[in-house]
C-alpha positions as CSV (number, residue, x, y, z in Angstrom):
1,M,120.7,14.5,70.6
2,T,121.6,13.2,74.1
3,R,123.1,15.7,76.5
4,I,125.7,15.2,79.2
5,P,123.7,14.3,82.4
6,E,123.4,17.1,84.9
7,E,124.8,14.9,87.7
8,T,127.9,14.2,85.6
9,I,128.4,17.9,85.0
10,E,128.1,18.5,88.7
11,A,130.6,15.7,89.5
12,V,133.1,17.1,87.0
13,R,132.8,20.6,88.5
14,S,133.1,19.5,92.1
15,K,136.0,17.1,91.5
16,T,138.1,19.6,89.6
17,D,140.5,21.5,91.8
18,I,140.4,25.0,90.2
19,V,143.7,26.0,91.8
20,D,145.5,23.1,90.1
21,L,143.7,23.7,86.8
22,I,144.4,27.4,86.6
23,G,147.9,26.8,88.0
24,E,148.7,25.1,84.6
25,F,148.2,28.5,82.9
26,V,149.0,31.0,85.5
27,Q,151.7,31.2,88.2
28,L,149.7,31.5,91.4
29,T,150.9,32.6,94.8
30,K,148.8,32.2,98.0
31,R,147.9,35.4,99.9
32,G,145.5,34.8,102.8
33,K,142.6,32.5,101.8
34,N,143.0,33.1,98.0
35,W,145.6,32.6,95.3
36,F,146.8,35.4,93.1
37,G,148.5,35.7,89.7
38,L,148.7,37.7,86.5
39,C,145.4,37.5,84.6
40,P,145.6,35.2,81.5
41,F,142.8,37.2,79.8
42,H,144.5,40.6,79.7
43,G,148.0,42.0,79.9
44,E,149.0,43.3,83.4
45,S,152.2,43.7,85.4
46,T,150.6,43.6,88.9
47,P,148.6,40.5,89.9
48,S,144.9,41.2,90.1
49,F,143.6,37.7,89.2
50,S,142.2,35.9,92.3
51,V,141.3,32.2,92.6
52,S,139.2,31.1,95.6
53,E,139.9,27.5,96.7
54,D,136.9,27.6,99.0
55,K,134.4,28.8,96.4
56,Q,136.1,27.1,93.5
57,L,135.8,30.4,91.5
58,F,138.2,32.9,89.9
59,H,137.8,36.7,89.5
60,C,140.0,39.4,87.9
61,F,139.7,42.8,89.6
62,G,141.3,44.3,86.5
63,C,139.2,43.1,83.5
64,G,136.3,41.6,85.4
65,A,136.7,38.0,84.1
66,S,135.0,35.6,86.5
67,G,134.0,32.0,86.5
68,N,134.5,28.4,87.6
69,A,136.6,25.5,86.3
70,I,134.4,24.7,83.4
71,T,134.0,28.3,82.2
72,F,137.7,28.9,82.6
73,V,138.4,26.1,80.1
74,M,135.7,27.4,77.8
75,D,137.3,30.9,77.9
76,I,140.9,30.1,77.8
77,E,140.7,27.5,75.0
78,N,137.7,29.0,73.2
79,S,135.8,25.7,73.6
80,P,132.1,25.0,73.7
81,F,130.7,23.8,77.0
82,S,130.5,20.1,76.2
83,E,134.2,20.0,75.1
84,A,135.3,21.7,78.3
85,V,133.3,19.2,80.4
86,V,134.8,16.3,78.5
87,K,138.3,17.6,78.9
88,L,137.9,18.1,82.7
89,A,136.3,14.7,83.0
90,E,139.5,13.2,81.6
91,R,141.5,15.0,84.3
92,T,139.3,13.7,87.1
93,G,138.8,10.2,85.8
94,I,135.1,10.6,85.1
95,E,134.0,8.6,82.1
96,I,131.8,10.5,79.5
97,D,130.6,9.0,76.2
98,V,131.8,11.6,73.7
99,A,128.8,10.7,71.6
100,V,126.4,12.3,74.1
101,S,128.1,15.6,74.3
102,E,126.6,18.7,72.5
103,G,129.9,19.9,71.0
104,P,130.3,19.5,67.3
105,Q,134.1,19.3,67.6
106,A,133.9,16.5,70.2
107,R,131.6,14.5,68.0
108,Q,133.8,15.2,65.0
109,N,136.9,14.1,66.8
110,N,135.1,10.8,67.7
111,E,133.7,10.3,64.2
112,F,137.0,10.9,62.4
113,K,139.3,9.5,65.2
114,S,141.2,7.3,62.8
115,M,141.9,10.3,60.5
116,L,143.4,12.2,63.4
117,E,145.4,9.2,64.5
118,A,146.7,8.7,61.0
119,H,147.8,12.3,60.8
120,A,149.5,12.0,64.2
121,L,151.3,8.9,63.0
122,A,152.4,10.6,59.8
123,T,153.7,13.6,61.7
124,N,155.9,11.4,63.9
125,F,157.0,9.4,60.8
126,Y,158.0,12.5,58.8
127,S,159.7,14.0,61.9
128,H,161.8,10.8,62.4
129,L,162.8,10.8,58.7
130,L,164.0,14.4,58.9
131,L,165.9,14.2,62.2
132,N,167.3,10.6,62.3
133,T,167.9,9.3,58.7
134,V,170.4,9.8,56.0
135,E,167.5,10.6,53.6
136,G,166.5,13.6,55.6
137,E,170.0,15.1,55.9
138,E,169.7,17.5,52.9
139,A,166.4,18.8,54.1
140,L,167.7,19.2,57.7
141,E,170.7,21.2,56.4
142,Y,168.4,23.4,54.4
143,L,166.3,24.2,57.4
144,E,169.4,24.9,59.6
145,K,170.7,27.3,57.0
146,R,167.3,29.1,57.2
147,G,167.9,29.6,60.9
148,F,165.9,26.7,62.3
149,T,167.2,25.0,65.4
150,R,166.4,21.4,66.4
151,D,164.1,22.8,69.1
152,N,162.3,24.9,66.4
153,I,161.9,21.8,64.2
154,E,160.5,19.7,67.0
155,K,158.2,22.5,68.3
156,Y,156.5,22.8,64.9
157,G,156.6,19.1,64.2
158,I,158.5,19.7,60.9
159,G,159.4,16.5,59.0
160,W,160.5,15.1,55.6
161,S,158.7,12.9,53.2
162,L,160.7,10.3,51.3
163,N,161.1,10.2,47.5
164,D,159.1,6.9,47.7
165,N,155.7,6.5,46.3
166,E,154.4,4.2,49.1
167,A,156.5,5.0,52.2
168,L,153.6,6.4,54.2
169,S,150.9,4.3,52.5
170,S,152.8,1.1,53.4
171,L,153.1,2.2,57.1
172,L,149.4,3.0,57.2
173,K,148.5,-0.4,55.8
174,R,150.8,-2.1,58.4
175,K,149.0,-0.2,61.1
176,S,145.6,-1.5,59.8
177,F,144.2,1.8,58.7
178,N,141.4,1.8,56.2
179,M,143.1,3.0,53.0
180,K,139.9,4.3,51.5
181,E,139.5,6.5,54.5
182,M,143.1,7.5,54.3
183,E,142.5,8.7,50.8
184,R,139.5,10.7,52.1
185,A,141.8,12.1,54.7
186,G,144.1,13.4,52.0
187,L,147.2,11.3,52.9
188,C,147.3,9.1,49.9
189,I,145.8,8.8,46.4
190,M,144.4,5.7,44.6
191,K,146.4,4.4,41.7
192,D,144.9,4.8,38.2
193,D,144.5,1.1,37.8
194,G,142.7,0.8,41.2
195,T,145.2,-1.7,42.5
196,G,146.5,0.3,45.5
197,Y,147.5,3.7,46.9
198,F,150.5,6.0,46.7
199,D,151.6,8.8,48.9
200,R,150.3,12.3,48.3
201,F,153.5,13.9,49.6
202,R,157.0,12.9,48.3
203,S,160.4,14.6,48.6
204,R,159.0,17.6,50.6
205,I,159.7,19.3,53.9
206,M,156.5,18.6,55.8
207,F,154.8,21.3,57.9
208,P,151.9,19.9,60.0
209,L,148.7,22.1,60.1
210,R,146.7,21.9,63.4
211,D,143.1,22.6,64.4
212,D,142.1,24.7,67.4
213,N,142.8,21.9,69.8
214,G,146.3,21.2,68.5
215,N,145.4,18.1,66.5
216,V,147.3,17.6,63.2
217,V,144.6,17.7,60.5
218,A,146.6,18.4,57.3
219,F,150.1,19.1,55.9
220,S,151.8,21.6,53.7
221,G,154.8,20.2,51.9
222,R,157.6,22.4,50.6
223,I,160.1,21.4,47.9
224,L,163.8,21.8,48.6
225,S,165.5,24.8,47.0
226,G,166.7,24.0,43.5
227,S,164.1,21.3,42.9
228,K,162.6,21.2,39.5
229,Q,159.1,20.3,40.7
230,E,156.5,23.0,39.8
231,A,154.6,23.7,43.0
232,K,156.7,25.3,45.7
233,Y,154.1,24.2,48.3
234,L,151.7,21.3,48.1
235,N,148.8,21.4,50.6
236,S,146.4,18.7,51.8
237,P,143.0,18.9,50.0
238,E,140.0,19.9,52.1
239,T,138.7,16.9,54.0
240,P,136.2,16.1,56.8
241,I,138.8,17.3,59.3
242,F,140.4,20.1,57.4
243,E,138.6,23.2,55.9
244,K,140.7,26.2,55.1
245,S,137.9,28.6,56.1
246,Q,137.7,27.0,59.6
247,I,141.4,26.9,60.5
248,L,143.9,29.5,61.4
249,Y,147.6,28.4,61.6
250,N,149.0,28.6,65.1
251,F,145.6,29.5,66.7
252,H,146.0,26.8,69.4
253,N,149.4,28.2,70.4
254,A,148.7,31.9,70.1
255,R,145.3,32.0,71.8
256,L,146.6,32.5,75.3
257,N,149.0,35.3,74.4
258,V,146.4,37.0,72.2
259,R,144.0,37.1,75.2
260,K,146.8,38.5,77.4
261,T,147.8,41.3,75.0
262,G,144.4,41.9,73.4
263,K,146.1,41.9,70.0
264,V,146.5,39.4,67.3
265,I,148.9,39.6,64.3
266,L,147.4,38.2,61.1
267,F,149.8,36.9,58.4
268,E,149.1,35.7,54.9
269,G,151.0,32.4,55.3
270,F,152.0,29.9,57.9
271,M,155.8,30.4,57.2
272,D,155.3,34.1,58.3
273,T,153.9,32.9,61.6
274,I,156.8,30.5,62.1
275,S,159.4,33.2,61.3
276,A,157.6,35.7,63.6
277,D,157.4,33.1,66.4
278,R,161.1,32.5,66.1
279,A,161.6,36.2,66.5
280,G,159.7,36.3,69.7
281,V,156.2,37.3,68.3
282,T,153.9,34.8,70.1
283,N,150.5,36.2,69.3
284,S,150.3,35.6,65.5
285,V,148.1,33.4,63.3
286,A,147.9,32.9,59.6
287,V,145.3,32.0,57.0
288,M,145.5,28.9,54.9
289,G,146.2,30.6,51.6
290,T,145.0,34.1,50.8
291,S,141.4,33.8,51.9
292,L,140.1,35.2,55.2
293,S,136.6,33.9,56.2
294,D,133.9,35.1,58.5
295,T,134.6,32.1,60.7
296,H,138.2,33.2,61.1
297,L,137.1,36.7,62.1
298,L,134.6,35.3,64.6
299,K,137.3,33.3,66.2
300,L,139.6,36.3,66.4
301,K,136.8,38.6,67.7
302,R,136.2,36.2,70.6
303,I,139.8,36.5,71.9
304,A,141.2,39.9,70.6
305,K,140.2,43.5,70.6
306,D,142.7,44.6,67.9
307,I,144.1,43.0,64.8
308,I,147.4,44.0,63.2
309,I,147.5,42.8,59.6
310,C,151.0,42.1,58.2
311,C,151.2,41.0,54.5
312,D,154.0,40.8,52.0
313,G,155.4,44.1,50.6
314,D,154.6,43.1,47.0
315,D,151.5,44.1,45.0
316,A,149.7,40.9,46.0
317,G,150.5,41.6,49.6
318,W,149.1,45.1,49.4
319,E,145.9,43.7,47.8
320,A,145.5,41.1,50.5
321,A,146.1,43.6,53.3
322,K,143.4,45.9,51.8
323,R,141.0,43.0,51.5
324,F,141.7,41.7,55.0
325,A,141.4,45.2,56.5
326,G,138.1,45.9,54.8
327,M,136.6,42.6,56.2
328,V,137.9,43.3,59.7
329,T,136.5,46.9,59.8
330,R,133.1,45.6,58.6
331,K,133.0,43.3,61.5
332,G,133.4,46.2,63.9
333,M,136.9,45.4,65.0
334,D,139.9,47.8,65.3
335,V,142.5,47.1,62.7
336,Q,146.0,48.3,61.9
337,I,148.3,47.4,59.0
338,A,152.0,46.8,59.4
339,L,153.8,47.5,56.2
340,L,157.0,45.9,54.9
341,P,159.5,47.8,52.8
342,G,160.0,47.0,49.1
343,K,158.7,43.6,48.2
344,M,159.9,41.8,51.4
345,D,157.9,39.2,53.2
346,P,158.2,38.9,57.0
347,D,160.9,36.1,56.8
348,D,163.0,38.3,54.4
349,Y,162.8,41.2,56.8
350,I,163.6,39.2,59.9
351,T,166.6,37.5,58.2
352,E,168.0,40.8,57.0
353,F,167.2,43.2,59.9
354,G,166.6,40.8,62.9
355,G,163.6,40.0,65.1
356,D,164.0,43.2,67.3
357,A,163.7,45.4,64.3
358,F,160.7,43.5,63.1
359,R,158.9,43.8,66.4
360,E,159.7,47.4,67.0
361,K,159.8,49.0,63.5
362,V,157.2,46.9,61.6
363,L,154.7,45.5,64.2
364,G,155.4,48.3,66.7
365,N,154.7,51.1,64.2
366,P,151.6,50.0,62.3
367,H,149.4,52.3,60.1
368,S,145.8,53.1,61.0
369,F,143.2,51.9,58.5
370,M,142.8,55.3,56.8
371,S,146.6,55.9,56.8
372,F,147.0,52.6,55.0
373,I,144.2,53.5,52.5
374,M,146.0,56.8,51.7
375,A,149.2,54.9,51.1
376,Y,147.4,52.2,49.1
377,A,145.6,54.7,46.9
378,K,148.8,56.7,46.2
379,R,151.0,53.7,45.1
380,S,149.7,53.5,41.5
381,K,149.4,57.3,40.8
382,N,151.5,60.1,39.6
383,L,150.2,63.2,41.5
384,S,151.7,65.4,38.8
385,Y,148.7,64.5,36.7
386,E,145.3,66.1,37.3
387,N,143.4,62.9,36.7
388,D,145.5,61.0,39.2
389,V,145.0,63.7,41.8
390,L,141.3,63.6,41.4
391,Q,141.2,59.8,41.5
392,Y,143.4,59.8,44.6
393,I,141.2,62.2,46.4
394,H,138.1,60.3,45.4
395,E,139.4,56.9,46.6
396,V,140.5,58.2,50.0
397,L,137.2,60.2,50.6
398,E,135.2,57.1,49.6
399,E,136.6,55.2,52.5
400,L,136.6,58.3,54.8
401,A,132.9,58.8,54.2
402,K,132.3,55.4,55.9
403,R,133.9,56.6,59.1
404,S,132.2,58.9,61.6
405,S,134.9,60.5,63.7
406,P,135.1,64.3,63.0
407,V,138.7,64.4,64.3
408,E,139.7,61.6,61.9
409,R,137.9,63.3,59.1
410,D,139.6,66.6,59.8
411,L,143.0,65.0,60.1
412,Y,142.9,63.1,56.8
413,I,141.3,66.0,54.8
414,R,144.2,68.2,55.9
415,Q,146.7,65.5,54.9
416,L,145.0,65.2,51.5
417,S,145.3,68.9,51.1
418,T,149.0,68.9,51.9
419,I,149.8,66.0,49.6
420,T,147.7,67.2,46.6
421,G,147.8,71.0,47.0
422,V,144.0,71.1,46.8
423,S,142.5,73.4,49.4
424,V,140.9,72.0,52.6
425,E,137.6,73.8,51.7
426,A,137.4,72.1,48.3
427,I,138.1,68.7,49.6
428,N,135.7,69.2,52.4
429,Q,132.9,70.1,50.0
430,Q,133.6,67.0,48.0
431,F,133.6,64.9,51.2
432,I,130.2,66.3,52.2
433,K,128.8,65.4,48.8
434,M,130.2,61.9,49.0
435,A,129.0,61.4,52.6
436,G,125.5,62.3,51.5
437,H,125.6,59.6,48.8
438,Q,127.0,57.2,51.4
439,A,124.0,57.9,53.8
440,K,121.5,57.3,51.0
441,R,123.2,54.0,50.2
442,E,123.0,52.9,53.8
443,K,119.3,53.6,53.8
444,V,118.9,51.4,50.8
445,E,121.2,48.7,52.3
446,P,120.0,48.5,55.9
447,D,121.7,45.1,56.5
448,R,125.2,46.7,56.8
449,E,126.9,45.2,59.8
450,E,127.1,47.4,62.9
451,P,130.2,47.5,65.2
452,V,129.8,45.0,68.0
453,R,129.3,46.4,71.5
454,S,132.2,45.5,73.8
455,G,129.9,44.3,76.6
456,N,130.0,45.2,80.2
457,A,133.6,45.8,81.2
458,V,132.9,48.4,83.9
459,P,134.9,47.6,87.0
460,L,132.8,47.3,90.2
461,Q,134.4,50.3,91.9
462,K,133.4,52.6,88.9
463,Q,129.8,51.5,88.7
464,T,127.0,54.0,89.2
465,V,124.3,53.4,91.8
466,T,121.9,52.2,89.1
467,E,124.5,49.7,87.7
468,R,125.2,48.4,91.3
469,A,121.4,48.0,91.8
470,E,121.2,45.9,88.5
471,R,124.0,43.7,89.6
472,L,122.7,43.1,93.1
473,L,119.2,42.4,91.8
474,L,120.6,39.9,89.3
475,H,122.5,38.3,92.2
476,H,119.2,37.7,94.0
477,L,117.5,36.4,90.8
478,L,120.3,33.9,90.3
479,N,119.8,32.5,93.8
480,D,116.0,32.8,94.2
481,G,113.6,31.2,91.7
482,A,110.5,32.5,93.6
483,L,111.7,36.1,93.3
484,F,112.3,35.5,89.5
485,D,108.7,34.2,89.1
486,R,107.4,37.2,91.0
487,L,109.1,39.8,88.9
488,R,108.2,37.9,85.7
489,E,104.5,37.9,86.7
490,D,104.7,41.6,87.2
491,K,105.7,41.9,83.5
492,E,107.9,44.9,84.4
493,N,111.2,45.4,82.7
494,L,113.5,46.7,85.5
495,F,116.9,46.2,83.8
496,N,118.3,49.0,81.7
497,R,121.6,47.6,80.2
498,E,121.2,45.3,77.2
499,E,123.3,42.5,78.6
500,Y,121.1,42.3,81.7
501,V,117.9,42.3,79.7
502,A,119.4,39.4,77.6
503,I,120.4,37.5,80.7
504,F,116.9,37.9,82.2
505,I,115.4,36.4,79.1
506,R,117.9,33.5,79.1
507,L,117.3,33.0,82.9
508,A,113.6,32.5,82.2
509,G,114.4,29.6,79.8
510,F,116.9,28.1,82.3
511,Y,114.3,28.1,85.2
512,E,111.7,26.5,82.9
513,Q,114.2,23.7,82.0
514,H,115.9,23.2,85.4
515,G,113.4,24.5,87.9
516,T,115.9,25.3,90.7
517,P,118.6,28.0,91.0
518,D,122.2,27.0,89.9
519,F,124.3,30.0,88.8
520,H,127.2,27.7,87.9
521,R,125.1,25.7,85.4
522,F,123.3,28.8,84.1
523,A,126.6,30.6,83.4
524,E,128.0,27.4,81.6
525,S,124.9,27.3,79.4
526,L,125.7,30.8,78.0
527,E,127.7,30.8,74.8
528,D,128.4,34.5,75.0
529,R,131.5,35.0,77.1
530,E,130.6,38.6,78.1
531,L,127.2,37.4,79.4
532,R,128.9,34.7,81.4
533,K,131.2,37.3,82.9
534,V,128.2,39.5,84.0
535,V,126.4,36.5,85.5
536,L,129.4,35.3,87.5
537,Q,130.4,38.8,88.6
538,S,126.8,39.2,89.9
539,A,126.8,35.7,91.5
540,M,129.9,36.6,93.5
541,V,128.6,39.9,95.0
542,E,128.9,39.8,98.8
543,R,125.5,40.3,100.5
544,D,123.8,40.1,103.9
545,P,121.4,37.0,103.9
546,E,119.6,38.5,106.9
547,H,118.5,41.6,105.0
548,A,117.9,40.1,101.6
549,E,114.3,41.3,101.3
550,E,115.4,44.9,102.1
551,E,118.1,44.7,99.5
552,I,115.7,43.4,96.9
553,A,113.1,46.1,97.7
554,D,115.8,48.9,97.5
555,C,117.1,47.6,94.1
556,I,113.6,47.4,92.6
557,R,112.6,50.8,94.0
558,H,115.8,52.4,92.6
559,L,115.5,50.8,89.2
560,K,111.8,51.8,88.9
561,R,112.7,55.4,89.8
562,Y,115.5,55.3,87.3
563,R,113.3,54.1,84.5
564,I,110.6,56.7,85.3
565,S,113.4,59.4,85.2
566,L,114.4,58.2,81.8
567,T,110.8,58.4,80.7
568,I,110.5,62.0,82.0
569,Q,113.7,63.0,80.1
570,S,112.3,61.5,76.9
571,K,108.9,63.2,77.3
572,M,110.6,66.6,78.0
573,H,112.6,66.2,74.8
574,E,109.4,65.3,72.9
575,S,107.6,68.3,74.4
576,K,110.3,70.7,73.2
577,E,110.1,69.2,69.7
578,A,106.3,69.7,69.8
579,E,106.7,73.3,70.9
580,K,109.1,73.9,68.0
581,K,106.4,72.6,65.6
582,N,103.8,74.8,67.3
583,D,101.9,71.6,68.3
584,H,100.7,73.1,71.6
585,T,98.0,70.5,72.2
586,R,100.7,67.7,72.2
587,A,103.0,69.8,74.3
588,L,100.3,70.4,76.9
589,E,99.5,66.7,76.9
590,L,103.1,65.8,77.5
591,A,103.4,68.4,80.3
592,R,100.6,66.7,82.2
593,E,102.2,63.3,81.8
594,I,105.5,64.7,83.1
595,I,103.8,66.1,86.2
596,Q,102.1,62.7,86.9
597,L,105.4,60.9,86.5
598,R,107.1,63.3,88.9
599,K,104.4,62.8,91.4
600,S,104.8,59.1,91.2
601,L,108.5,59.5,92.1
602,T,107.6,61.3,95.3
603,V,105.5,58.4,96.6
604,M,108.1,55.7,95.9
């Protein structure tokens, strides 16, 4: 696969004005040499996000986000490197053959360009029918009664499909689309006799479904109230451009607000998201149907720290909420569950109580995972019966045994005692027994997913001396290939934090491929956003070029001393364990090693 030429990447980077680019997402004000605004990657009320026109770099003093024009697009739009370059190339008038880019989405958009164009045409066609024709009046009145304004309708691209078998198919033929490909795209169906095609959607309110870049890739068609047709909603089939497991409704719109707040609201259906958006909730997404996939969670994990799940209040909604919450916790993300009263769905609640009540009482007062589990387990039980009490305690403790916080354990065991009348001591004994079984299962099943580390989010002013030494040494390594070769030949691991070790390994591969230092290009080559942040934070460290060798020597000396100190601590602990076991030979051997290590510190 051909890559975008390095000179083209450099041209795109150098010709992009980072102030103009970021100004499309953030309101910037010039103060001195730099521009400042509210960070688009985390919520804040005081501007700490700085953009340097001279250096063509940005940095947030609050959350540590750093980068250049290309990495900004990668982070703000969750795009792979090649797609970010192609997008910026279009802004600057630089031509790039999409076929040479590395990004799968870019190649897909090129390969299935006619499918995307057909969906865009269909969206405009359906919208015109709804807003400007007699045939669309009934559907328009229905939507207006449901609280939709014309602005809402245009924002979501809502339309109307005629009660005509070939309205869209005829239009597609006139526009010279390949009809076999249009069938593959899910817009039409071949007639039984093979003589032509008819429309998949007829007499339905049409809701466009968009991919992460905002392209319409599918539709969901809703019958009008009172219609005798069976299916309330008819969705596009899965196609080369539409896979339910890949797409979250409203992701392209919600992404920026999710990054700002650090939270995402997850709904069961796209109508919930539309209702919530109309009520002022701008950080919500929805699954296509009732299935939540690993791909969905990976997308959300990249842009959000917390997930609030809000499903319908009926039995199916409770089951979906439990299933979603379990998947989220297994991915190591923080999850809360917003519950709706009775059997209401979000639209019902907003219609009856208003958007303010929905935001404040439902989304603003979510249950923790364990609090939800207690409510879920209690729903189908009568605690007047002994068997139901025992089953209730068992189900709650089964989930609690998977969680490690002593405070959380104590809190919910006390709540269980209050609810059931069983003593804290008895419940605690049962918990200890279940936790033991859980530990045994984990040994048998070692592939259980561990919570993901949050990465390096330590602000510069709070860093320890060792952390500052790591950052400063990385700065020099990013700018000095000879220094990197020297340290690599010494085969000594100086870095302590995992992200720095990972960067050092990737930097070795970068130097092998490119030969010369280029921290911009290196950062752009990293898929992990947290690693990119560390690299660019290090690259922007101020230093004195005249004393570079002294800085490097100080960093290396400190990091070597720190690693020896850690080794001493480890051997002291090992020595104590040996003494407890009366292994005096081993304890004496370790004592000698500790003395030698301490001596080595005095001569450094």
